[in-house]
N, C-alpha and C positions, 0 to 999 in steps of 0.2 A: 877258778880263780879264787885269788884271796879279795878281802874287804879293800885292802891297800890297794890293789890295782885296780880295782873297779872304780874308787874314789878318783885315782890319777887319770882313769882313761875320761870320766867325767868332767876332770878339771880342765883336761886337754881340750874337750870338745867345746866347753866354755867359752876357752879363749878363743879357738878359732873362731867361732859364732858372733863373738863380740869382735875381733877383727875385721871378720867378713863387714859386720853390719857398719862399723868405721870407716871401713874402707870405700863403701857403697856411699855413705854419707858423705864423705868428704870430696867426692868424685859426681855425684849427680849434679845435674845442671837445672838452674831456674830456666822454665819455656814459658813462653807466651804465645798466646795468639791475636793478632792484628787484625783488624777488618781494613782492609787498603782501600775498599770502594767507598764513593761519596756515602753522608748520611742522608740522602734523599734519591731516591730512584724511583723507576718506573716499572710495570710489569713489563718483561722482556729482557729487562737489566740483570747483572748479575751481581751477586754479594761476594766480593772477594777476600780470602785471606790469608794470611802467611804463618806458618809456624814457625816460630826462631826462638833462640836463647838471648840471653843478655849481651852475647858478644856477637850478634848479629847472623851467628849461625843458623841455616835454615836446615830442618829436618824433612827429607824426602820420605816417601811410601809410609807417612804415617797417619791413623786413622784419626779424625775430630768431626765431632758432632756439632752439627749447626742448628740450633733450635730459633726459629721466628714465633714470637708471640705478640698476639695483638693486645690492647689496652684490658680485656676483660678475661687474660688468660689462655685463650685458645690457642694453640699454638701447631706446626709441624716440625719435626727432626729429619734433618738430613744428613746421612752418615757420608762424609766425602773421604777421600785419600790424597795426601798431598803428592804433588807432582815433583819433578827432579829440583825444581827451586823453591820449594817448601810451600808451593801454593796450592791452593783449590778454591772452588767457586760452586755456587748455587744460582740457578736461573730463578728469578721471580716468576710465577705464573697463578692467575686467578687472584691476586688478593686485592682487597678494596683499598680505596683510598683511605689515610690514615697513619696514627703513629704505632711504631712497632718497637719491640727489644729483640734485639738478637743476641745469643747465648751461645757462647762457644766452649766446649768441652774436650779437653784432651786429657787422655788418662795416665798419661806418662809411660815409662819404661822403667826398667832397673836402673837405667843412668838418667831418665829425664823426669824431674818433677812435674805431675800434672796439674793441670790450670784450667781456670774456669774464669770466665769475662763476659760481661754484659755491655753492649752497645745499642745506642738508640738509632732508629730508623723511621724514616717518614715516606710512604710511596704516596705519591700524585703523579697519577696519570692525566691530570688538568681536567678532570670532569669528575663528578659526583653521581652517584645511582640514585 
C-alpha cells in the first residue's frame, strides 16, 4: 500500500468514529432514578424507586445500586433490577431509628446517560434502643 492510501483509510476511519460519537451523543437520553416511597419509613417498609427519562419513559430490566448510609457514613448497597414498569424496591430490615441518605446509582447504557441521586430518609419505628 502506498502512503496516500493509508492516509485516506485513516481519515475515513476518523470520520466514521466522529460520526458515531455524534450520533450516540445526539440520541442518548438523560435518565433519573426517583425515590417514590415516603421519606419516613419503618423497618419492614420498602424503599421504592423508578428509573425513567425526562419524557417519563420507564426502563425495565436495568440495574440500579441503592445505597443506604447513616450519619457516620456506614452503609449497605443493594443491587436491584427494575421490573417491567421501571420500578424496584429494597426492604428495610435491622436499621436503627435515625436519619439516613439514599444514594441511587445507574451506570447507564450506550443510549442512556448515567445518573447518581441522593435523597433523605428517616427511619422511625416509634421506639429507641
